[in-house]
C-alpha positions as CSV (number, residue, x, y, z in Angstrom):
1,M,92.4,93.6,126.7
2,V,88.4,93.4,126.8
3,D,89.0,91.4,130.3
4,A,90.4,94.6,131.5
5,C,87.3,96.5,130.7
6,L,84.8,94.3,131.8
7,E,85.8,93.6,135.4
8,K,83.0,93.3,137.9
9,D,84.5,95.5,140.6
10,H,85.0,99.2,139.3
11,R,87.9,99.7,141.3
12,Q,89.6,96.9,139.3
13,R,88.4,98.1,136.1
14,A,90.6,100.0,133.7
15,D,90.0,103.8,133.4
16,I,90.6,105.8,130.1
17,I,94.3,106.1,130.6
18,G,94.5,102.2,131.5
19,I,92.5,101.4,128.4
20,S,94.7,103.9,126.2
21,S,97.6,102.2,127.3
22,L,96.0,98.7,126.7
23,I,95.4,99.5,123.1
24,T,98.2,102.0,122.0
25,E,100.8,99.2,121.1
26,R,98.1,97.3,119.1
27,F,96.8,100.1,117.4
28,M,100.1,101.5,116.1
29,L,101.0,97.8,115.0
30,C,97.9,97.8,113.0
31,L,98.6,101.2,111.7
32,D,102.1,100.5,110.6
33,D,100.8,97.6,108.8
34,L,98.2,99.4,107.0
35,L,100.6,102.1,105.9
36,R,103.0,99.3,104.8
37,A,100.3,97.7,102.5
38,H,99.5,101.2,100.8
39,A,102.8,101.9,100.1
40,S,103.4,98.4,98.6
41,K,100.3,98.6,96.6
42,A,101.4,102.2,95.5
43,K,105.0,101.1,94.3
44,S,103.2,98.2,92.5
45,D,100.8,100.3,90.8
46,T,103.8,102.8,89.9
47,S,105.9,99.9,88.6
48,K,103.1,98.8,86.5
49,S,102.4,102.2,85.1
50,L,106.2,102.5,84.3
51,Q,106.4,99.3,82.6
52,K,103.4,100.2,80.2
53,Q,104.8,103.8,79.4
54,R,107.9,101.5,78.3
55,E,105.8,99.2,76.2
56,T,104.1,102.1,74.4
57,T,107.1,104.0,73.9
58,A,108.9,100.8,72.5
59,S,105.7,100.2,70.1
60,S,106.1,103.5,68.9
61,T,109.8,103.6,68.3
62,N,109.4,100.5,66.4
63,S,106.7,101.6,64.2
64,T,108.5,104.7,63.4
65,N,111.7,102.7,62.4
66,T,109.5,100.6,60.5
67,Q,107.9,103.5,58.6
68,K,111.4,105.0,58.0
69,L,112.6,101.6,56.3
70,T,110.0,101.6,53.9
């Protein structure tokens, strides 16, 4: 890709349309990877948050049940 931009002969050098056609696919793949990583992290954070809520609820329920027994 860089070679296409650094040609000595200006007639063989890629213009802005040529450059954009060279980088579009690579850019879209990088953007896709970034969005996938972001979604995965958000899902992981949500899962951890739900697990903490369940643990808190379970411990509250257990302590309430223990108090009722005494």
